[in-house]
C-alpha positions in Angstrom: -3.2 7.9 -40.1 -1.3 10.2 -37.8 -1.5 9.0 -34.3 1.4 10.6 -32.3 -0.6 12.6 -29.9 -2.9 10.0 -28.5 -1.7 7.9 -25.6 -2.3 6.9 -22.0 -0.7 10.0 -20.1 0.7 9.0 -16.7 0.8 12.2 -14.5 2.7 11.8 -11.2 2.2 14.5 -8.5 2.6 14.5 -4.8 -0.8 14.8 -2.9 -1.2 16.8 0.3 -0.1 14.3 2.7 3.5 14.5 1.3 5.8 12.9 2.3 3.3 10.4 3.6 1.2 10.0 0.5 2.5 8.3 -2.5 2.8 9.8 -5.9 -0.8 9.6 -7.2 -1.1 8.4 -10.8 -3.8 9.8 -12.8 -4.5 8.3 -16.1 -6.3 10.1 -19.0 -7.5 7.4 -21.4 -7.3 9.0 -24.6 -9.6 8.5 -27.4 -8.3 5.7 -29.6 -9.6 7.2 -32.8 -10.3 4.5 -35.4 -8.0 2.0 -33.6 -9.1 -0.8 -31.2 -8.6 0.2 -27.5 -6.4 -2.2 -25.6 -6.9 -1.3 -22.0 -4.2 -2.4 -19.5 -4.6 -2.7 -15.8 -0.9 -2.3 -14.5 0.6 -2.6 -11.1 1.5 0.9 -10.1 5.2 0.0 -9.8 5.4 -0.5 -13.5 2.5 1.7 -14.8 4.8 4.5 -15.7 7.1 2.3 -17.7 4.2 0.7 -19.5 2.7 4.0 -20.3 5.8 5.0 -21.9 6.1 1.8 -24.0 2.4 2.1 -24.8 3.0 5.7 -26.1 6.0 4.4 -28.4 3.9 1.4 -29.4 0.9 3.4 -30.5 2.9 5.6 -32.7 4.9 2.7 -34.3 4.2 0.3 -37.2 3.8 -2.5 -34.5 0.4 -1.2 -33.6 -0.9 -2.3 -37.2 -2.8 -5.5 -37.1 -2.6 -7.8 -40.0 -6.1 -8.6 -40.4 -9.6 -7.3 -39.5 -11.2 -3.9 -38.7 -9.9 -1.7 -37.4 -6.5 -2.4 -38.5 -4.5 -0.8 -35.7 -4.4 -1.2 -31.8 -4.2 1.6 -29.2 -2.8 0.6 -25.9 -4.0 2.5 -22.7 -2.7 1.9 -19.2 -4.6 2.3 -16.0 -2.7 1.9 -12.7 -4.4 -0.7 -10.6 -3.1 -2.3 -7.3 -2.2 -6.0 -8.0 -4.3 -7.3 -4.9 -7.2 -4.9 -5.7 -7.4 -6.4 -9.3 -7.7 -9.9 -7.9 -10.9 -8.8 -6.2 -12.2 -6.7 -9.1 -11.9 -9.9 -11.4 -13.8 -12.0 -8.9 -16.6 -9.2 -8.7 -16.8 -8.9 -12.4 -14.8 -5.5 -12.4 -17.8 -3.6 -11.1 -16.7 0.0 -11.2 -15.1 0.8 -14.5 -15.7 4.6 -13.7 -13.1 4.3 -10.9 -10.8 1.5 -11.9 -10.8 1.8 -15.7 -12.3 -0.6 -18.1 -12.1 -4.3 -17.9 -8.5 -5.0 -18.9 -7.5 -6.8 -22.2 -4.1 -7.0 -20.7 -3.3 -7.5 -17.0 0.1 -6.5 -15.6 0.4 -7.3 -11.9 3.8 -7.1 -10.3 4.0 -10.8 -9.7 2.9 -14.2 -10.9 1.8 -14.9 -7.4 -1.3 -12.9 -8.0 -2.1 -14.9 -11.1 -1.9 -18.0 -9.0 -4.3 -16.5 -6.3 -6.8 -15.4 -8.7 -6.9 -18.7 -10.5 -7.3 -20.4 -7.2 -10.1 -18.2 -6.0 -11.9 -18.7 -9.4 -11.6 -22.4 -8.9 -12.9 -22.2 -5.4 -16.0 -20.4 -6.7 -16.5 -23.2 -9.4 -15.2 -21.0 -12.3 -12.6 -21.8 -14.8 -9.1 -20.2 -14.3 -9.0 -16.5 -15.3 -5.3 -16.4 -16.7 -3.0 -19.0 -18.6 0.6 -18.5 -19.2 2.1 -15.1 -20.2 5.3 -13.2 -20.6 7.3 -11.5 -18.0 8.0 -7.8 -18.7 11.0 -8.0 -16.5 12.3 -9.2 -13.0 13.2 -7.3 -10.0 14.6 -9.0 -6.9 12.8 -8.8 -3.4 15.4 -7.8 -0.9 15.7 -6.7 2.7 16.6 -3.0 2.7 18.9 -2.0 5.7 20.6 1.2 6.5 24.2 0.5 5.5 25.8 0.8 9.1 23.4 -2.1 10.4 24.1 -4.3 7.4 27.7 -3.8 7.9 27.5 -4.6 11.6 26.1 -8.0 10.5 29.2 -8.6 8.3 27.6 -7.6 4.8 28.5 -7.6 2.1 31.5 -10.1 2.9 29.0 -12.2 4.8 25.9 -13.3 3.3 22.7 -12.5 5.5 19.7 -14.9 5.6 16.2 -14.8 7.1 17.5 -16.9 9.9 20.1 -14.4 10.8 17.5 -11.5 11.1 15.1 -13.9 13.0 18.0 -14.6 15.5 18.6 -11.0 15.9 14.9 -10.3 16.4 14.5 -12.9 19.0 17.7 -11.9 20.9 16.6 -9.9 23.9 19.9 -7.9 23.8 19.0 -6.7 20.2 21.7 -4.9 18.5 23.8 -4.7 21.7 24.8 -8.3 20.6 26.5 -6.7 17.8 28.1 -3.8 19.7 25.4 -1.2 19.1 23.2 -1.0 22.1 22.1 2.6 20.9 20.2 0.9 18.0 17.9 -0.9 20.4 16.0 -4.1 19.4 15.6 -5.3 15.9 12.6 -3.7 14.2 11.1 -4.9 10.9 8.8 -2.8 8.4 6.8 -5.1 6.2 3.7 -4.5 4.3 0.7 -6.8 4.5 1.3 -9.7 2.0 -2.3 -9.5 1.2 -1.6 -6.0 -0.4 1.9 -5.8 -1.6 3.9 -8.1 -3.8 7.3 -7.8 -2.1 5.7 -8.7 1.2 3.7 -11.6 -0.5 6.9 -12.9 -2.1 8.9 -12.8 1.1 6.0 -14.5 2.9 6.1 -17.3 0.4 10.0 -17.6 0.8 9.6 -17.9 4.4 7.0 -20.7 4.2 9.5 -22.6 2.5 11.9 -22.8 5.3 11.7 -25.9 7.5 11.9 -24.0 10.7 8.6 -22.0 11.2 10.4 -20.2 14.1 12.1 -17.9 11.6 8.9 -16.6 10.4 7.3 -16.3 13.8 10.4 -14.2 15.2 10.2 -11.8 12.1 6.7 -11.2 12.4 6.9 -10.5 16.1 9.6 -7.8 15.4 7.2 -5.9 12.9 6.7 -2.4 14.0 3.4 -2.2 12.0 2.2 -3.3 8.6 1.1 -1.2 5.7 -0.5 -1.3 2.3 2.9 -0.7 0.6 6.6 -0.8 1.5 7.2 2.6 0.1 5.6 4.1 3.2 8.5 2.8 5.4 11.0 4.2 2.9 9.2 7.6 3.0 9.6 7.7 6.8 13.1 6.6 6.5 14.2 9.5 4.3 12.5 12.1 6.4 14.3 10.8 9.4 17.5 10.6 7.4 17.3 14.4 6.7 17.4 14.8 10.3 20.2 12.3 10.6 18.1 10.0 12.5 17.5 7.0 10.2 18.7 4.3 12.7 16.0 5.3 15.1 13.1 4.0 13.1 13.4 0.5 11.7 16.2 -1.8 11.2 15.0 -3.4 8.0 12.3 -3.2 5.2 10.9 -5.9 2.9 11.0 -4.1 -0.4 12.6 -4.8 -3.9 15.9 -3.8 -5.6 14.4 -1.1 -7.8 13.0 0.8 -4.8 16.3 0.7 -3.0 18.2 1.8 -6.0 15.8 4.7 -6.3 15.9 5.8 -2.8 19.7 5.9 -2.8 19.4 8.1 -5.9 17.4 10.5 -3.9 13.9 9.3 -4.3 12.1 9.7 -0.9 10.0 6.6 -1.3 11.8 4.7 -3.9 9.1 5.5 -6.5 10.4 8.5 -8.3 14.2 8.0 -9.0 14.4 11.1 -11.3 12.9 13.7 -8.8 15.3 16.6 -9.0 13.8 18.2 -5.8 15.2 15.5 -3.4 18.7 15.1 -2.1 20.5 11.7 -1.8 20.1 10.2 1.7 23.1 10.8 4.2 22.8 7.1 5.1 22.3 4.9 2.0 20.4 1.7 2.3 22.0 -1.8 1.6 19.8 -4.3 -0.5 20.4 -7.5 1.2 19.4 -10.7 -0.7 18.3 -13.3 1.9 20.8 -16.2 1.4 18.2 -18.8 2.5 15.4 -18.0 -0.1 13.9 -15.3 -2.0 11.7 -14.8 -5.1 11.7 -12.1 -7.8 8.8 -10.0 -8.7 8.5 -10.9 -12.4 5.8 -8.4 -13.6 3.8 -10.7 -15.9 1.8 -9.6 -19.0 -1.3 -11.8 -19.4 -4.6 -11.7 -21.4 -7.5 -12.5 -19.0 -9.8 -15.3 -20.3 -12.9 -13.2 -20.1 -15.8 -12.5 -22.5 -15.0 -8.9 -22.3 -11.8 -9.3 -24.3 -12.8 -8.9 -27.8 -10.8 -10.7 -30.6 -9.4 -7.4 -31.9 -8.4 -6.4 -28.6 -6.7 -9.7 -27.7 -4.8 -9.4 -31.1 -3.7 -5.9 -30.1 -2.7 -7.0 -26.6 -0.5 -9.9 -28.3 0.9 -7.3 -30.6 2.0 -5.1 -27.7 3.4 -8.1 -25.7 5.5 -8.9 -28.9 6.5 -5.4 -29.0 8.0 -5.5 -25.5 10.1 -8.4 -26.4 11.9 -6.5 -29.2 15.6 -5.9 -28.6 15.2 -2.1 -28.7 12.2 -2.3 -26.1 14.3 -4.6 -23.9 17.0 -2.1 -23.6 14.5 0.4 -22.3 13.3 -2.1 -19.8 16.7 -2.9 -18.5 17.4 0.8 -18.3 14.3 1.2 -16.1 15.9 -1.3 -13.6 14.5 -4.7 -14.5 16.3 -7.7 -15.6 15.1 -9.5 -18.9 11.9 -11.3 -18.5 10.8 -14.8 -19.9 7.8 -16.9 -20.1 5.8 -17.4 -16.9 3.4 -20.1 -15.6 0.9 -19.4 -12.8 1.0 -23.0 -11.8 4.7 -23.2 -11.4 5.8 -25.3 -8.3 7.2 -22.2 -6.5 4.1 -20.4 -6.6 1.7 -23.4 -5.7 1.7 -22.8 -2.3 0.9 -19.1 -2.4 -2.5 -19.4 -0.7 -1.2 -21.8 2.0 1.6 -19.2 2.7 -1.0 -16.6 3.2 -3.0 -18.8 5.5 0.1 -19.6 7.6 1.1 -16.0 7.9 -2.5 -15.1 9.0 -2.0 -17.5 12.0 1.3 -15.9 13.1 1.1 -12.2 12.0 1.5 -9.6 14.7 -1.9 -8.8 16.2 -3.2 -5.3 16.7 -4.9 -3.1 19.3 -6.4 -0.2 17.6 -8.6 2.7 18.6 -10.7 4.3 15.7 -11.1 8.1 16.5 -13.9 9.4 14.2 -14.9 13.0 13.7 -18.6 13.7 14.0 -18.5 17.4 13.9 -21.2 19.3 12.1 -19.3 19.6 8.9 -19.5 15.8 8.4 -23.2 16.3 7.5 -22.2 18.2 4.6 -22.7 16.8 1.0 -19.4 15.0 -0.2 -19.7 16.9 -3.4 -20.5 20.6 -2.5 -21.6 21.2 -6.1 -24.1 18.2 -5.9 -27.0 18.6 -3.3 -27.8 14.9 -4.1 -24.6 13.5 -3.4 -24.2 11.5 -0.1 -23.1 13.3 3.0 -19.5 13.0 4.1 -20.4 11.0 7.2 -22.5 8.6 5.2 -19.4 7.8 2.8 -17.1 7.5 5.9 -19.3 5.2 7.9 -19.4 2.9 4.8 -15.8 3.1 4.4 -15.0 2.4 8.1 -17.3 -0.7 7.9 -15.5 -2.0 4.7 -11.9 -1.3 6.1 -12.7 -3.3 9.3 -12.4 -6.4 7.2 -8.6 -5.8 7.5 -8.8 -7.0 11.0 -8.5 -10.5 12.2 -10.9 -12.1 14.7 -8.6 -11.7 17.8 -7.4 -8.1 16.9 -8.7 -5.7 19.5 -10.6 -2.7 18.2 -12.7 0.1 19.6 -14.5 3.1 18.4 -14.4 6.7 19.8 -16.2 9.8 18.4 -15.1 13.4 19.0 -17.1 16.7 18.8 -17.7 19.5 21.2 -20.4 19.5 24.0 -20.7 15.8 24.4 -23.3 15.4 27.3 -22.5 11.6 28.0 -19.1 10.0 27.9 -15.6 10.4 29.4 -15.2 13.9 28.3 -17.1 16.9 26.7 -14.8 16.5 23.8 -15.0 12.7 23.0 -16.9 9.5 23.9 -16.4 5.8 23.6 -19.2 4.3 21.7 -17.7 0.8 21.5 -14.8 0.0 24.0 -11.6 -1.8 22.9 -12.2 -5.5 22.7 -11.6 -8.5 20.4 -13.0 -7.9 17.0 -15.0 -11.0 16.9 -16.8 -10.0 19.9 -17.1 -6.3 18.9 -18.3 -6.8 15.2 -22.0 -6.5 15.9 -21.8 -3.7 18.4 -19.4 -1.8 15.9 -21.9 -2.3 13.1 -24.8 -0.9 15.3 -22.6 2.0 16.7 -21.4 3.0 13.2 -24.8 3.0 11.7 -26.1 5.3 14.5 -23.3 8.0 14.1 -24.7 11.4 13.5 -23.0 14.9 13.1 -22.6 17.0 16.3 -21.0 20.4 16.7 -17.5 21.6 16.7 -14.1 19.8 16.3 -11.9 19.4 19.4 -9.2 17.7 17.3 -6.2 18.2 19.7 -8.0 17.2 22.8 -9.3 14.1 21.2 -6.0 13.1 19.6 -4.1 13.4 22.9 -6.7 11.6 24.9 -6.9 8.7 22.5 -2.9 8.5 22.4 -3.0 8.4 26.2 -5.7 5.8 26.3 -3.4 3.3 24.3 -0.3 4.5 26.0 -1.9 3.6 29.6 -3.0 0.1 28.1 0.2 -0.6 25.9 0.5 -4.2 24.8 4.0 -4.8 23.7 2.9 -7.8 21.9 0.6 -6.0 19.6 0.6 -3.0 17.2 -0.7 -0.2 19.4 -2.4 2.3 17.0 -4.9 5.1 16.8 -6.7 5.5 13.4 -7.9 9.2 13.3 -10.3 10.5 10.7 -11.2 14.2 10.5 -12.7 16.5 7.7 -11.6 19.8 9.6 -9.4 21.4 12.0 -9.1 22.0 15.6 -11.9 24.3 17.0 -11.3 24.0 20.7 -10.1 27.4 21.7 -9.2 26.0 25.2 -6.8 23.4 23.7 -5.2 24.9 20.6 -1.3 24.4 21.3 -0.3 22.3 18.3 3.3 22.2 19.3 2.3 20.8 22.8 0.2 18.1 21.2 3.1 17.1 18.8 5.5 17.0 21.7 3.3 14.7 23.6 3.2 12.1 20.9 5.8 9.5 20.3 6.5 5.8 19.6 5.7 3.1 20.1 1.9 4.2 20.0 1.3 5.0 16.2 -1.2 7.6 15.0 -2.6 6.9 11.5 -4.4 9.9 10.1 -6.8 10.4 7.4 -7.4 13.9 5.9 -10.9 13.8 4.8 -12.3 16.5 2.4 -10.4 19.7 1.1 -11.2 21.3 4.4 -8.9 18.9 6.6 -6.0 20.4 8.4 -3.6 18.5 6.1 -0.5 20.0 7.9 -1.5 19.1 11.3 -2.5 15.6 10.2 0.7 14.9 8.5 2.6 16.0 11.7 0.5 14.0 14.0 1.5 10.9 12.0 5.1 11.9 11.7 5.4 12.4 15.4 4.7 8.8 15.8 6.4 7.7 12.7 3.2 6.4 11.2 1.4 7.6 8.1 -1.1 10.0 6.9 -3.6 8.9 4.3 -5.2 11.4 1.8 -8.9 11.6 1.1 -9.3 15.2 0.3 -11.4 13.9 -2.4 -14.1 12.3 -0.3 -14.6 9.7 -2.9 -11.2 8.1 -1.9 -12.2 7.6 1.7 -12.6 3.8 1.0 -9.0 3.5 0.0 -7.9 5.6 3.0 -9.6 3.6 5.6 -8.4 0.5 3.9 -4.8 1.6 3.8 -5.0 2.9 7.4 -6.5 -0.3 8.9 -4.2 -2.4 6.8 -1.3 -0.8 8.6 -2.2 -2.3 11.9 
C-alpha cells in the first residue's frame, strides 16, 4: 500500500503578536488509512523533529507490524505543552477536540514531568501512569548571558556557578562590582517551573544546593516570570537590533538548543532556519552552572491507560525502536540533541521534583498586578460571528480570567479595573476599579463576584485606561514585587480626546510591565504589541477567541 502522502504535518507560522507571540504549531492529523493511528503528544520543543521522523517512519518498512490487523502503524504528532499534559492526564484528557486524541505515546521535554504525573496519580490513589522509556535525546539546561556580561565574569576561562550569579544578584553595587555600572543590577529572566522544563530543571538543581540563600537571591532578581523562556529571548533579539541587549536582563534560564538557534538568527530560539532574521549583534553565551544542572532528556513513553489499544501500543514501540536506529540517531544529533538512553521516572535526581516546586513556591518573587478588562459594547458580541448560539466574548473572557487567577499565590496582590466610555461611578469616566488591589487570599471572593457581574458598556478608551493603570502601579511601586498590568481588549481606542499613541508609548517604561492580550480579530494588534514592548513585557494572542484561556493563563503566569 502506498502511504507517502499521509503524515502529521507541522505548519509553523508567526501569529499577529510577532515578535511577542511564539510560532504557532498547527497539526493536521491525517487519515491513517488502513493503518493503526499512533497519536503522540509531544512537547512543542521537539514536536517539529518528531513530526519529521513520523513522516519518514510512516513511509518506511519499519511501520509494518509483525502480527495482527491492521498490519501497519501510522504515527501522528500533536504539540502539547508538557505541564499541560500532566493536568490533561489527571483529568482524563477531557478535550481531544482541542488537544488531540489521548496519546499512545507521550513525549514531554523532561522526565521530571513523568515524575510529577506519577506522584499526582499516587496522591489521587491511582496507579502510576508511566513506567520507564527511552530518551529521544538530551539538551543541557544553561544560563544564557550576553557575551560581554559572561566575559566580565571571567567566562569561559572561569567556570560560573549559581552561587556566583546569586552573589552578583545580592550585591547592592550590581555590575559596578565588575567595572560596568552602566549595566545596573543583575536581572534574571526565568519562566515559571510549573510551566517550563528549563525552569523546572534549574529549580531542581538549585534545591540540591546546601545553601538556600542562593535560590532566594536568584528568585529576588527575577524581572518577571513567564510561561516559556523563548519570550525573554524574543525581547532580547528585538532590543539587540536596536543595539540595546544589555539594557533588558542579565541572564535567562533556557537550554543549549535555544542559545544555538538564537545565535544563528532565530529571534526566539525556536526557528533556527528562519531566513528572514539576522544574526544578533551581541551573541549569547551558554553558561553551564558549575555547581549543578540537569539535562532535558525528551523521553518517549507509552502511558499505562485503557485508551492505548494493543495495536497502538505495538505501533508506538515500533516507532521508538525506529528512533534508535543509527540513521535516525544522526538526524537527532543534527537537530542539536545528544544521543539518548533509557530513562527512569523514579531516578534519585528527579525524586525531589515535587519538593523542589514546593520550596520554589515559598521563595518565588511575589506579584502586584492590576487586571485591566475591556467591557466595551463589542464584548457582548458572539465569540463566533458565524454562530449566533456561540457564547459571547465577555462570557469566554470572564471564565478565562477566573481560571487564570489560579496562577497567583495567596500573598500575591491583585485588583480588577474595567474600562469603557461614560462610566458614571468610579475614578474616571473611562475606567473604574471594581476590586481594589489587595492580597489574593482576601480578594478571591470579591473578584469572583465582580467578574460574574461584568457586563458590556459603550466605547473603548484604550489609551486613557492603559495610561491610568500604568500610573496607578508606578505611584504604588513595590520594588520587592513584580509590578504589572494585564490588559485585555477586543478592540481599539475610541476616545477622540485621547488618541495620541506615540504619547502613550513614550509614557510607558520599565519597571512596570504591561502584559497585553489581543482578544478577537478586531483587536488593535499593533498597539497592543507596542504597549508590551514599551515595558519589555509580552503580548498574548487570542485573536481566535477560543484561545483566551491560554492567553490569560500565560499573562498571569508571567507575574
